PyMOL Python script that loads the backbone (N, CA, C, O; Angstrom):
from pymol import cmd

cmd.read_pdbstr("""\
ATOM      1  N   UNK A   1      13.614   6.595  -4.031  1.00  0.00           N
ATOM      2  CA  UNK A   1      12.169   5.681  -5.413  1.00  0.00           C
ATOM      3  C   UNK A   1      11.795   6.685  -6.497  1.00  0.00           C
ATOM      4  O   UNK A   1      11.030   7.564  -6.100  1.00  0.00           O
ATOM      5  N   UNK A   2      12.242   6.769  -8.058  1.00  0.00           N
ATOM      6  CA  UNK A   2      11.832   7.893  -8.962  1.00  0.00           C
ATOM      7  C   UNK A   2      10.580   7.491  -9.503  1.00  0.00           C
ATOM      8  O   UNK A   2      10.193   8.360 -10.284  1.00  0.00           O
ATOM      9  N   UNK A   3       9.591   6.311  -9.398  1.00  0.00           N
ATOM     10  CA  UNK A   3       8.739   6.366  -9.573  1.00  0.00           C
ATOM     11  C   UNK A   3       7.906   5.655  -9.012  1.00  0.00           C
ATOM     12  O   UNK A   3       8.180   4.469  -9.193  1.00  0.00           O
ATOM     13  N   UNK A   4       6.827   5.837  -8.287  1.00  0.00           N
ATOM     14  CA  UNK A   4       5.654   5.309  -7.664  1.00  0.00           C
ATOM     15  C   UNK A   4       5.718   3.895  -7.969  1.00  0.00           C
ATOM     16  O   UNK A   4       6.127   3.652  -9.104  1.00  0.00           O
ATOM     17  N   UNK A   5       5.321   2.581  -7.015  1.00  0.00           N
ATOM     18  CA  UNK A   5       5.065   1.759  -7.438  1.00  0.00           C
ATOM     19  C   UNK A   5       3.318   1.630  -7.688  1.00  0.00           C
ATOM     20  O   UNK A   5       2.566   1.990  -6.783  1.00  0.00           O
ATOM     21  N   UNK A   6       2.984   1.299  -8.480  1.00  0.00           N
ATOM     22  CA  UNK A   6       1.084   0.517  -8.984  1.00  0.00           C
ATOM     23  C   UNK A   6       1.021  -0.439  -9.509  1.00  0.00           C
ATOM     24  O   UNK A   6       1.672  -1.031 -10.370  1.00  0.00           O
ATOM     25  N   UNK A   7       0.058  -0.619  -8.870  1.00  0.00           N
ATOM     26  CA  UNK A   7       0.030  -2.287  -9.976  1.00  0.00           C
ATOM     27  C   UNK A   7      -1.759  -2.403  -9.242  1.00  0.00           C
ATOM     28  O   UNK A   7      -2.510  -1.907  -8.402  1.00  0.00           O
ATOM     29  N   UNK A   8      -1.620  -3.806 -10.673  1.00  0.00           N
ATOM     30  CA  UNK A   8      -3.684  -3.948 -10.906  1.00  0.00           C
ATOM     31  C   UNK A   8      -3.335  -5.726  -9.800  1.00  0.00           C
ATOM     32  O   UNK A   8      -2.491  -6.619  -9.874  1.00  0.00           O
ATOM     33  N   UNK A   9      -4.181  -5.527  -9.165  1.00  0.00           N
ATOM     34  CA  UNK A   9      -4.369  -6.740  -8.529  1.00  0.00           C
ATOM     35  C   UNK A   9      -5.776  -7.645  -8.021  1.00  0.00           C
ATOM     36  O   UNK A   9      -6.131  -7.503  -6.851  1.00  0.00           O
ATOM     37  N   UNK A  10      -6.501  -8.502  -8.861  1.00  0.00           N
ATOM     38  CA  UNK A  10      -7.180  -8.672  -8.684  1.00  0.00           C
ATOM     39  C   UNK A  10      -8.453  -7.702  -8.627  1.00  0.00           C
ATOM     40  O   UNK A  10      -9.204  -7.616  -7.656  1.00  0.00           O
ATOM     41  N   UNK A  11      -8.544  -7.165  -9.525  1.00  0.00           N
ATOM     42  CA  UNK A  11      -9.033  -5.894 -10.235  1.00  0.00           C
ATOM     43  C   UNK A  11      -9.369  -4.939  -9.044  1.00  0.00           C
ATOM     44  O   UNK A  11     -10.528  -4.523  -9.051  1.00  0.00           O
ATOM     45  N   UNK A  12      -8.496  -4.477  -7.932  1.00  0.00           N
ATOM     46  CA  UNK A  12      -8.507  -3.802  -7.540  1.00  0.00           C
ATOM     47  C   UNK A  12      -6.799  -3.296  -8.535  1.00  0.00           C
ATOM     48  O   UNK A  12      -6.122  -3.773  -9.447  1.00  0.00           O
ATOM     49  N   UNK A  13      -6.765  -1.897  -7.493  1.00  0.00           N
ATOM     50  CA  UNK A  13      -5.545  -0.894  -8.190  1.00  0.00           C
ATOM     51  C   UNK A  13      -4.473  -0.260  -6.757  1.00  0.00           C
ATOM     52  O   UNK A  13      -4.806   0.632  -5.977  1.00  0.00           O
ATOM     53  N   UNK A  14      -3.657  -0.741  -6.749  1.00  0.00           N
ATOM     54  CA  UNK A  14      -2.436  -0.799  -5.498  1.00  0.00           C
ATOM     55  C   UNK A  14      -1.458   0.358  -5.930  1.00  0.00           C
ATOM     56  O   UNK A  14      -0.617   0.128  -6.799  1.00  0.00           O
ATOM     57  N   UNK A  15      -1.560   1.702  -5.290  1.00  0.00           N
ATOM     58  CA  UNK A  15      -0.880   2.945  -5.051  1.00  0.00           C
ATOM     59  C   UNK A  15      -0.063   2.562  -4.242  1.00  0.00           C
ATOM     60  O   UNK A  15      -0.614   2.238  -3.191  1.00  0.00           O
ATOM     61  N   UNK A  16       1.080   2.435  -4.232  1.00  0.00           N
ATOM     62  CA  UNK A  16       2.358   2.255  -3.152  1.00  0.00           C
ATOM     63  C   UNK A  16       2.422   3.719  -2.575  1.00  0.00           C
ATOM     64  O   UNK A  16       2.725   4.473  -3.500  1.00  0.00           O
ATOM     65  N   UNK A  17       2.238   4.452  -1.312  1.00  0.00           N
ATOM     66  CA  UNK A  17       2.802   6.122  -0.788  1.00  0.00           C
ATOM     67  C   UNK A  17       3.802   5.251   0.401  1.00  0.00           C
ATOM     68  O   UNK A  17       3.137   5.226   1.437  1.00  0.00           O
ATOM     69  N   UNK A  18       4.851   4.693   0.571  1.00  0.00           N
ATOM     70  CA  UNK A  18       5.630   4.559   1.779  1.00  0.00           C
ATOM     71  C   UNK A  18       6.234   6.075   1.916  1.00  0.00           C
ATOM     72  O   UNK A  18       6.171   6.713   0.865  1.00  0.00           O
ATOM     73  N   UNK A  19       6.848   6.805   3.109  1.00  0.00           N
ATOM     74  CA  UNK A  19       7.123   7.973   2.769  1.00  0.00           C
ATOM     75  C   UNK A  19       8.319   7.636   4.002  1.00  0.00           C
ATOM     76  O   UNK A  19       8.215   6.797   4.896  1.00  0.00           O
ATOM     77  N   UNK A  20       9.404   8.514   3.758  1.00  0.00           N
ATOM     78  CA  UNK A  20      10.275   8.825   4.958  1.00  0.00           C
ATOM     79  C   UNK A  20       9.887   9.361   6.463  1.00  0.00           C
ATOM     80  O   UNK A  20       9.502  10.498   6.738  1.00  0.00           O
ATOM     81  N   UNK A  21      10.029   8.566   7.117  1.00  0.00           N
ATOM     82  CA  UNK A  21       9.596   9.344   8.926  1.00  0.00           C
ATOM     83  C   UNK A  21      10.885  10.214   8.989  1.00  0.00           C
ATOM     84  O   UNK A  21      11.920  10.163   8.325  1.00  0.00           O
ATOM     85  N   UNK A  22      10.370  11.272  10.308  1.00  0.00           N
ATOM     86  CA  UNK A  22      11.530  11.632  10.645  1.00  0.00           C
ATOM     87  C   UNK A  22      12.966  11.609  11.272  1.00  0.00           C
ATOM     88  O   UNK A  22      13.709  12.590  11.259  1.00  0.00           O
ATOM     89  N   UNK A  23      13.276  10.426  11.809  1.00  0.00           N
ATOM     90  CA  UNK A  23      13.565   8.558  11.962  1.00  0.00           C
ATOM     91  C   UNK A  23      14.711   8.002  11.131  1.00  0.00           C
ATOM     92  O   UNK A  23      15.412   6.998  11.258  1.00  0.00           O
ATOM     93  N   UNK A  24      14.659   9.226  10.019  1.00  0.00           N
ATOM     94  CA  UNK A  24      14.804   8.514   8.856  1.00  0.00           C
ATOM     95  C   UNK A  24      14.633   7.058   8.102  1.00  0.00           C
ATOM     96  O   UNK A  24      15.318   6.505   7.242  1.00  0.00           O
ATOM     97  N   UNK A  25      13.562   6.714   8.716  1.00  0.00           N
ATOM     98  CA  UNK A  25      13.151   5.234   8.484  1.00  0.00           C
ATOM     99  C   UNK A  25      11.919   4.965   7.420  1.00  0.00           C
ATOM    100  O   UNK A  25      11.189   5.815   6.911  1.00  0.00           O
ATOM    101  N   UNK A  26      11.906   3.975   7.290  1.00  0.00           N
ATOM    102  CA  UNK A  26      10.574   4.460   6.031  1.00  0.00           C
ATOM    103  C   UNK A  26       9.374   3.498   6.307  1.00  0.00           C
ATOM    104  O   UNK A  26       9.159   2.287   6.363  1.00  0.00           O
ATOM    105  N   UNK A  27       8.712   4.673   6.449  1.00  0.00           N
ATOM    106  CA  UNK A  27       6.874   3.568   6.746  1.00  0.00           C
ATOM    107  C   UNK A  27       5.907   3.157   5.270  1.00  0.00           C
ATOM    108  O   UNK A  27       5.391   3.956   4.489  1.00  0.00           O
ATOM    109  N   UNK A  28       5.886   2.028   5.232  1.00  0.00           N
ATOM    110  CA  UNK A  28       4.845   1.653   4.165  1.00  0.00           C
ATOM    111  C   UNK A  28       3.221   1.888   4.556  1.00  0.00           C
ATOM    112  O   UNK A  28       2.519   1.844   5.566  1.00  0.00           O
ATOM    113  N   UNK A  29       3.095   2.118   3.354  1.00  0.00           N
ATOM    114  CA  UNK A  29       1.511   3.063   3.472  1.00  0.00           C
ATOM    115  C   UNK A  29       1.153   2.251   1.622  1.00  0.00           C
ATOM    116  O   UNK A  29       2.038   1.748   0.931  1.00  0.00           O
ATOM    117  N   UNK A  30      -0.112   2.336   1.281  1.00  0.00           N
ATOM    118  CA  UNK A  30      -0.497   1.923  -0.149  1.00  0.00           C
ATOM    119  C   UNK A  30      -2.012   2.406   0.025  1.00  0.00           C
ATOM    120  O   UNK A  30      -2.531   2.567   1.130  1.00  0.00           O
ATOM    121  N   UNK A  31      -2.578   2.592  -1.041  1.00  0.00           N
ATOM    122  CA  UNK A  31      -3.444   3.539  -1.398  1.00  0.00           C
ATOM    123  C   UNK A  31      -4.828   2.014  -2.324  1.00  0.00           C
ATOM    124  O   UNK A  31      -4.929   2.190  -3.538  1.00  0.00           O
ATOM    125  N   UNK A  32      -5.597   0.910  -1.814  1.00  0.00           N
ATOM    126  CA  UNK A  32      -6.327   0.306  -2.684  1.00  0.00           C
ATOM    127  C   UNK A  32      -7.676   1.421  -3.184  1.00  0.00           C
ATOM    128  O   UNK A  32      -7.936   2.418  -2.512  1.00  0.00           O
ATOM    129  N   UNK A  33      -8.434   1.066  -4.430  1.00  0.00           N
ATOM    130  CA  UNK A  33      -9.229   1.203  -4.939  1.00  0.00           C
ATOM    131  C   UNK A  33      -9.509   0.337  -5.908  1.00  0.00           C
ATOM    132  O   UNK A  33      -8.761  -0.511  -6.395  1.00  0.00           O
ATOM    133  N   UNK A  34     -10.924   0.653  -6.242  1.00  0.00           N
ATOM    134  CA  UNK A  34     -11.136   0.260  -7.152  1.00  0.00           C
ATOM    135  C   UNK A  34     -12.958   0.101  -7.897  1.00  0.00           C
ATOM    136  O   UNK A  34     -13.914  -0.037  -7.134  1.00  0.00           O
ATOM    137  N   UNK A  35     -13.048   0.128  -8.662  1.00  0.00           N
ATOM    138  CA  UNK A  35     -14.770   0.513  -8.905  1.00  0.00           C
ATOM    139  C   UNK A  35     -15.412  -0.699  -8.967  1.00  0.00           C
ATOM    140  O   UNK A  35     -15.220  -1.808  -9.465  1.00  0.00           O
ATOM    141  N   UNK A  36     -16.657   0.160  -7.962  1.00  0.00           N
ATOM    142  CA  UNK A  36     -18.086  -1.005  -7.807  1.00  0.00           C
ATOM    143  C   UNK A  36     -19.074  -0.246  -7.851  1.00  0.00           C
ATOM    144  O   UNK A  36     -19.165   0.946  -7.556  1.00  0.00           O
ATOM    145  N   UNK A  37     -19.890  -1.029  -8.263  1.00  0.00           N
ATOM    146  CA  UNK A  37     -21.288  -0.118  -9.010  1.00  0.00           C
ATOM    147  C   UNK A  37     -21.253   1.385  -8.949  1.00  0.00           C
ATOM    148  O   UNK A  37     -21.879   2.171  -8.238  1.00  0.00           O
ATOM    149  N   UNK A  38     -19.798   1.683 -10.465  1.00  0.00           N
ATOM    150  CA  UNK A  38     -19.880   3.178 -10.438  1.00  0.00           C
ATOM    151  C   UNK A  38     -19.101   3.824  -9.656  1.00  0.00           C
ATOM    152  O   UNK A  38     -18.774   4.956 -10.011  1.00  0.00           O
ATOM    153  N   UNK A  39     -18.757   3.462  -8.796  1.00  0.00           N
ATOM    154  CA  UNK A  39     -18.537   4.669  -7.953  1.00  0.00           C
ATOM    155  C   UNK A  39     -17.071   4.239  -7.795  1.00  0.00           C
ATOM    156  O   UNK A  39     -16.762   3.136  -8.246  1.00  0.00           O
ATOM    157  N   UNK A  40     -16.202   4.946  -7.242  1.00  0.00           N
ATOM    158  CA  UNK A  40     -15.143   4.550  -6.512  1.00  0.00           C
ATOM    159  C   UNK A  40     -14.801   4.676  -5.444  1.00  0.00           C
ATOM    160  O   UNK A  40     -14.987   5.628  -4.685  1.00  0.00           O
ATOM    161  N   UNK A  41     -13.990   3.232  -5.195  1.00  0.00           N
ATOM    162  CA  UNK A  41     -13.874   3.340  -3.218  1.00  0.00           C
ATOM    163  C   UNK A  41     -12.993   2.766  -2.892  1.00  0.00           C
ATOM    164  O   UNK A  41     -12.861   1.613  -3.299  1.00  0.00           O
ATOM    165  N   UNK A  42     -11.889   3.436  -1.888  1.00  0.00           N
ATOM    166  CA  UNK A  42     -10.387   3.676  -2.404  1.00  0.00           C
ATOM    167  C   UNK A  42     -10.580   3.653  -0.422  1.00  0.00           C
ATOM    168  O   UNK A  42     -11.550   4.141   0.159  1.00  0.00           O
ATOM    169  N   UNK A  43      -9.234   2.874   0.363  1.00  0.00           N
ATOM    170  CA  UNK A  43      -8.970   2.160   1.206  1.00  0.00           C
ATOM    171  C   UNK A  43      -7.080   2.780   1.468  1.00  0.00           C
ATOM    172  O   UNK A  43      -6.099   2.810   0.724  1.00  0.00           O
ATOM    173  N   UNK A  44      -7.306   3.146   2.770  1.00  0.00           N
ATOM    174  CA  UNK A  44      -5.810   3.518   2.763  1.00  0.00           C
ATOM    175  C   UNK A  44      -5.547   2.146   3.919  1.00  0.00           C
ATOM    176  O   UNK A  44      -6.281   1.782   4.837  1.00  0.00           O
ATOM    177  N   UNK A  45      -4.087   1.528   3.421  1.00  0.00           N
ATOM    178  CA  UNK A  45      -3.415   0.180   4.143  1.00  0.00           C
ATOM    179  C   UNK A  45      -2.615   0.882   4.876  1.00  0.00           C
ATOM    180  O   UNK A  45      -2.057   1.759   4.217  1.00  0.00           O
ATOM    181  N   UNK A  46      -2.253   0.850   6.260  1.00  0.00           N
ATOM    182  CA  UNK A  46      -1.026   1.218   6.836  1.00  0.00           C
ATOM    183  C   UNK A  46      -0.544   0.544   7.719  1.00  0.00           C
ATOM    184  O   UNK A  46      -1.236  -0.007   8.575  1.00  0.00           O
ATOM    185  N   UNK A  47       0.786   0.467   7.663  1.00  0.00           N
ATOM    186  CA  UNK A  47       1.769  -0.497   8.608  1.00  0.00           C
ATOM    187  C   UNK A  47       1.044  -0.381  10.156  1.00  0.00           C
ATOM    188  O   UNK A  47       0.380   0.604  10.478  1.00  0.00           O
ATOM    189  N   UNK A  48       1.278  -1.530  11.043  1.00  0.00           N
ATOM    190  CA  UNK A  48       1.031  -0.323  12.414  1.00  0.00           C
ATOM    191  C   UNK A  48       2.111   0.576  12.603  1.00  0.00           C
ATOM    192  O   UNK A  48       2.844   0.795  11.639  1.00  0.00           O
ATOM    193  N   UNK A  49       2.281   1.009  13.451  1.00  0.00           N
ATOM    194  CA  UNK A  49       3.207   2.080  14.111  1.00  0.00           C
ATOM    195  C   UNK A  49       4.263   1.874  14.287  1.00  0.00           C
ATOM    196  O   UNK A  49       4.895   2.900  14.542  1.00  0.00           O
ATOM    197  N   UNK A  50       4.869   0.927  14.280  1.00  0.00           N
ATOM    198  CA  UNK A  50       5.875   0.647  15.220  1.00  0.00           C
ATOM    199  C   UNK A  50       6.712  -0.487  13.847  1.00  0.00           C
ATOM    200  O   UNK A  50       7.473  -1.438  14.026  1.00  0.00           O
ATOM    201  N   UNK A  51       6.324  -0.054  12.875  1.00  0.00           N
ATOM    202  CA  UNK A  51       7.105  -0.715  11.896  1.00  0.00           C
ATOM    203  C   UNK A  51       7.833  -0.423  10.386  1.00  0.00           C
ATOM    204  O   UNK A  51       7.550  -0.809   9.252  1.00  0.00           O
ATOM    205  N   UNK A  52       8.932   0.467  10.938  1.00  0.00           N
ATOM    206  CA  UNK A  52       9.807   0.813  10.148  1.00  0.00           C
ATOM    207  C   UNK A  52      10.728   0.289   9.445  1.00  0.00           C
ATOM    208  O   UNK A  52      11.360  -0.536  10.105  1.00  0.00           O
ATOM    209  N   UNK A  53      11.114   0.412   8.315  1.00  0.00           N
ATOM    210  CA  UNK A  53      12.219  -0.253   7.394  1.00  0.00           C
ATOM    211  C   UNK A  53      13.215   1.167   7.382  1.00  0.00           C
ATOM    212  O   UNK A  53      12.972   2.353   7.605  1.00  0.00           O
ATOM    213  N   UNK A  54      14.952   0.110   6.854  1.00  0.00           N
ATOM    214  CA  UNK A  54      15.753   0.919   6.625  1.00  0.00           C
ATOM    215  C   UNK A  54      15.832   1.528   5.000  1.00  0.00           C
ATOM    216  O   UNK A  54      16.127   2.699   4.757  1.00  0.00           O
ATOM    217  N   UNK A  55      15.609   0.818   4.270  1.00  0.00           N
ATOM    218  CA  UNK A  55      14.923   1.084   3.397  1.00  0.00           C
ATOM    219  C   UNK A  55      13.701   1.598   2.643  1.00  0.00           C
ATOM    220  O   UNK A  55      12.601   1.761   3.170  1.00  0.00           O
ATOM    221  N   UNK A  56      13.934   1.789   1.619  1.00  0.00           N
ATOM    222  CA  UNK A  56      12.971   2.370   0.872  1.00  0.00           C
ATOM    223  C   UNK A  56      11.763   1.206  -0.018  1.00  0.00           C
ATOM    224  O   UNK A  56      10.544   1.268  -0.180  1.00  0.00           O
ATOM    225  N   UNK A  57      12.828   0.183  -0.452  1.00  0.00           N
ATOM    226  CA  UNK A  57      12.739  -0.770  -0.934  1.00  0.00           C
ATOM    227  C   UNK A  57      11.388  -2.038  -0.373  1.00  0.00           C
ATOM    228  O   UNK A  57      10.472  -2.684  -0.883  1.00  0.00           O
ATOM    229  N   UNK A  58      12.024  -1.828   0.975  1.00  0.00           N
ATOM    230  CA  UNK A  58      11.547  -3.198   2.292  1.00  0.00           C
ATOM    231  C   UNK A  58      10.178  -2.637   2.629  1.00  0.00           C
ATOM    232  O   UNK A  58       9.217  -3.363   2.881  1.00  0.00           O
ATOM    233  N   UNK A  59      10.117  -0.771   2.619  1.00  0.00           N
ATOM    234  CA  UNK A  59       9.154  -0.394   2.497  1.00  0.00           C
ATOM    235  C   UNK A  59       7.398  -0.856   1.496  1.00  0.00           C
ATOM    236  O   UNK A  59       6.305  -1.405   1.635  1.00  0.00           O
ATOM    237  N   UNK A  60       8.217  -0.169   0.582  1.00  0.00           N
ATOM    238  CA  UNK A  60       7.285  -1.358  -0.690  1.00  0.00           C
ATOM    239  C   UNK A  60       7.202  -2.591  -1.069  1.00  0.00           C
ATOM    240  O   UNK A  60       6.421  -3.214  -1.788  1.00  0.00           O
ATOM    241  N   UNK A  61       7.929  -2.791  -0.603  1.00  0.00           N
ATOM    242  CA  UNK A  61       7.807  -4.816  -0.600  1.00  0.00           C
ATOM    243  C   UNK A  61       6.098  -4.839   0.355  1.00  0.00           C
ATOM    244  O   UNK A  61       4.942  -5.030  -0.022  1.00  0.00           O
ATOM    245  N   UNK A  62       6.890  -4.459   2.051  1.00  0.00           N
ATOM    246  CA  UNK A  62       5.826  -4.288   2.720  1.00  0.00           C
ATOM    247  C   UNK A  62       4.096  -4.059   2.325  1.00  0.00           C
ATOM    248  O   UNK A  62       3.087  -4.760   2.386  1.00  0.00           O
ATOM    249  N   UNK A  63       4.373  -2.882   1.966  1.00  0.00           N
ATOM    250  CA  UNK A  63       3.408  -2.484   1.171  1.00  0.00           C
ATOM    251  C   UNK A  63       2.076  -2.956  -0.116  1.00  0.00           C
ATOM    252  O   UNK A  63       0.889  -2.694  -0.310  1.00  0.00           O
ATOM    253  N   UNK A  64       3.036  -3.690  -0.690  1.00  0.00           N
ATOM    254  CA  UNK A  64       2.387  -4.523  -1.758  1.00  0.00           C
ATOM    255  C   UNK A  64       2.068  -5.440  -1.006  1.00  0.00           C
ATOM    256  O   UNK A  64       0.880  -5.744  -1.119  1.00  0.00           O
ATOM    257  N   UNK A  65       2.873  -6.265   0.035  1.00  0.00           N
ATOM    258  CA  UNK A  65       1.679  -7.750   0.569  1.00  0.00           C
ATOM    259  C   UNK A  65       0.937  -7.132   1.252  1.00  0.00           C
ATOM    260  O   UNK A  65      -0.207  -7.528   1.033  1.00  0.00           O
ATOM    261  N   UNK A  66       0.972  -5.985   2.329  1.00  0.00           N
ATOM    262  CA  UNK A  66      -0.125  -5.639   3.072  1.00  0.00           C
ATOM    263  C   UNK A  66      -1.264  -5.180   1.722  1.00  0.00           C
ATOM    264  O   UNK A  66      -1.999  -6.130   1.988  1.00  0.00           O
ATOM    265  N   UNK A  67      -1.542  -4.921   1.259  1.00  0.00           N
ATOM    266  CA  UNK A  67      -2.666  -4.170   0.410  1.00  0.00           C
ATOM    267  C   UNK A  67      -3.334  -5.415   0.415  1.00  0.00           C
ATOM    268  O   UNK A  67      -4.472  -5.653   0.821  1.00  0.00           O
ATOM    269  N   UNK A  68      -2.104  -6.555  -0.318  1.00  0.00           N
ATOM    270  CA  UNK A  68      -2.768  -7.684  -1.095  1.00  0.00           C
ATOM    271  C   UNK A  68      -3.617  -8.727  -0.372  1.00  0.00           C
ATOM    272  O   UNK A  68      -4.508  -9.494  -0.736  1.00  0.00           O
ATOM    273  N   UNK A  69      -2.874  -8.414   1.045  1.00  0.00           N
ATOM    274  CA  UNK A  69      -3.561  -9.096   2.182  1.00  0.00           C
ATOM    275  C   UNK A  69      -4.479  -8.648   1.965  1.00  0.00           C
ATOM    276  O   UNK A  69      -5.323  -9.442   1.550  1.00  0.00           O
ATOM    277  N   UNK A  70      -4.936  -7.130   2.088  1.00  0.00           N
ATOM    278  CA  UNK A  70      -6.730  -6.520   3.048  1.00  0.00           C
ATOM    279  C   UNK A  70      -7.630  -6.633   1.434  1.00  0.00           C
ATOM    280  O   UNK A  70      -8.808  -6.276   1.409  1.00  0.00           O
ATOM    281  N   UNK A  71      -7.051  -7.075   0.347  1.00  0.00           N
ATOM    282  CA  UNK A  71      -7.532  -7.069  -0.760  1.00  0.00           C
ATOM    283  C   UNK A  71      -8.762  -8.748  -0.267  1.00  0.00           C
ATOM    284  O   UNK A  71      -9.964  -8.988  -0.160  1.00  0.00           O
ATOM    285  N   UNK A  72      -7.316  -9.542  -0.105  1.00  0.00           N
ATOM    286  CA  UNK A  72      -7.569 -11.235  -0.143  1.00  0.00           C
ATOM    287  C   UNK A  72      -8.458 -11.253   0.932  1.00  0.00           C
ATOM    288  O   UNK A  72      -9.406 -12.035   1.000  1.00  0.00           O
ATOM    289  N   UNK A  73      -8.162 -10.351   1.839  1.00  0.00           N
ATOM    290  CA  UNK A  73      -8.910 -10.563   3.131  1.00  0.00           C
ATOM    291  C   UNK A  73     -10.624  -9.972   3.232  1.00  0.00           C
ATOM    292  O   UNK A  73     -11.503 -10.103   4.083  1.00  0.00           O
ATOM    293  N   UNK A  74     -10.553  -9.328   1.995  1.00  0.00           N
ATOM    294  CA  UNK A  74     -12.907  -8.619   2.065  1.00  0.00           C
ATOM    295  C   UNK A  74     -13.068  -8.520   0.831  1.00  0.00           C
ATOM    296  O   UNK A  74     -13.613  -7.549   0.304  1.00  0.00           O
ATOM    297  N   UNK A  75     -12.541  -9.671   0.117  1.00  0.00           N
ATOM    298  CA  UNK A  75     -13.048 -10.211  -1.618  1.00  0.00           C
ATOM    299  C   UNK A  75     -13.917 -11.150  -0.736  1.00  0.00           C
ATOM    300  O   UNK A  75     -13.411 -11.822   0.163  1.00  0.00           O
ATOM    301  N   UNK A  76     -15.552 -11.174  -1.094  1.00  0.00           N
ATOM    302  CA  UNK A  76     -16.436 -12.040  -0.831  1.00  0.00           C
ATOM    303  C   UNK A  76     -15.907 -13.385  -1.765  1.00  0.00           C
ATOM    304  O   UNK A  76     -16.547 -14.436  -1.751  1.00  0.00           O
TER     305      UNK A  76
END
""", "prot")
cmd.dss("prot")
cmd.show_as("cartoon", "prot")
cmd.util.cbc("prot")
cmd.orient("prot")
């Protein structure tokens, strides 16, 4: 992937940080950020260790979905 995938969702900023493992499979990971009460709050959303993908595109898709679910589950 040439450029990182970064999107805004419900006031949060999602930075996808997928990476290739030693086994040449892609691991999904995302950083969720939001400014709240003047302070930056960040959370890393990682997939379970057994979740890996053969393509970077699949890992990015999973990362975005997992980050959005995390945001949905943690909104008041």
